C-alpha positions in Angstrom: 0.0 0.0 0.0 2.9 2.3 0.6 3.8 2.4 -3.1 0.2 3.2 -4.0 0.4 6.3 -1.9 3.4 7.8 -3.7 2.0 10.6 -6.0 4.2 10.0 -9.0 3.8 6.2 -9.1 0.0 6.1 -9.4 -0.3 7.7 -12.9 2.5 5.4 -14.2 1.0 2.2 -12.7 -2.5 3.0 -13.9 -1.9 3.5 -17.6 -0.8 1.2 -20.4 1.8 3.7 -21.4 3.4 6.7 -19.7 5.9 9.2 -21.0 8.5 10.6 -18.5 11.0 13.4 -19.1 14.6 12.4 -18.6 17.9 14.3 -19.0 18.2 12.5 -22.4 14.7 13.4 -23.5 11.3 11.7 -23.2 11.2 8.0 -22.4 8.1 5.9 -23.0 7.3 3.4 -20.3 5.0 0.5 -21.3 3.0 -1.2 -18.6 2.8 -5.0 -18.9 -0.4 -5.3 -16.8 -3.0 -6.5 -19.4 -5.8 -5.8 -17.0 -5.4 -2.1 -17.8 -6.8 -2.8 -21.2 -10.0 -4.4 -19.7 -12.8 -1.9 -20.0 -14.8 -3.7 -17.3 -12.1 -2.9 -14.7 -10.7 0.2 -13.2 -7.1 -0.7 -12.4 -5.4 1.9 -10.2 -2.0 0.2 -9.8 -0.2 -3.1 -10.2 3.1 -5.0 -10.6 3.7 -8.0 -12.7 6.6 -10.4 -12.3 8.1 -13.8 -12.8 10.7 -15.9 -10.8 11.2 -19.7 -11.0 10.2 -20.2 -7.4 6.9 -18.3 -7.7 6.0 -18.6 -11.4 4.1 -15.7 -12.9 2.9 -13.2 -10.2 0.7 -10.2 -10.1 -0.2 -7.6 -7.5 -2.9 -5.2 -8.6 -5.3 -2.8 -7.1 -8.7 -2.4 -8.7 -11.7 -0.2 -7.9 -15.4 -0.8 -8.4 -18.2 1.3 -6.9 -15.7 3.2 -4.8 -14.4 -0.1 -3.3 -10.7 -0.9 -3.6 -9.6 -4.5 -3.9 -5.9 -5.5 -3.8 -5.3 -8.9 -5.3 -2.0 -10.9 -5.1 -1.6 -13.9 -7.4 1.4 -16.3 -7.2 2.3 -19.5 -8.9 0.6 -19.1 -12.2 1.9 -21.2 -15.1 1.4 -18.4 -17.7 1.2 -14.7 -17.5 -2.3 -14.9 -19.0 -3.5 -17.1 -16.1 -2.2 -14.5 -13.6 -4.4 -11.9 -15.2 -7.4 -14.2 -15.4 -7.0 -15.3 -11.8 -6.7 -11.7 -10.5 -9.8 -10.6 -12.4 -11.8 -13.6 -11.1 -10.6 -13.0 -7.5 -11.5 -9.3 -7.7 -15.0 -10.0 -9.1 -15.6 -12.6 -6.4 -14.6 -10.2 -3.7 -16.9 -7.5 -5.1 -19.8 -9.9 -5.4 -19.3 -11.0 -1.7 -19.0 -7.4 -0.6 -15.5 -7.8 0.8 -12.7 -5.3 0.5 -9.9 -7.7 0.0 -9.5 -11.0 -1.9 -8.0 -13.9 0.0 
């Protein structure tokens, strides 16, 4: 949650692409969180990853009806499954009226 509260991180983490100014000129950052392209979701932040021990991983914060849900997915065999699992967990949490998926 600490990273989500840093002002300059939120706009970068919540958009598929973000341009930043550097001393060498503009630099385009491309976000790999495919949930940002899902019109049914309002993704406000996230981090994708992969390591052998954990497989494909995803931490993402989504919002629906002014309710935040933070989902953590570990151990997926494909990056696509990490996005599918995160979306399913968030939808389940919202349907059950919870504020966090477990």
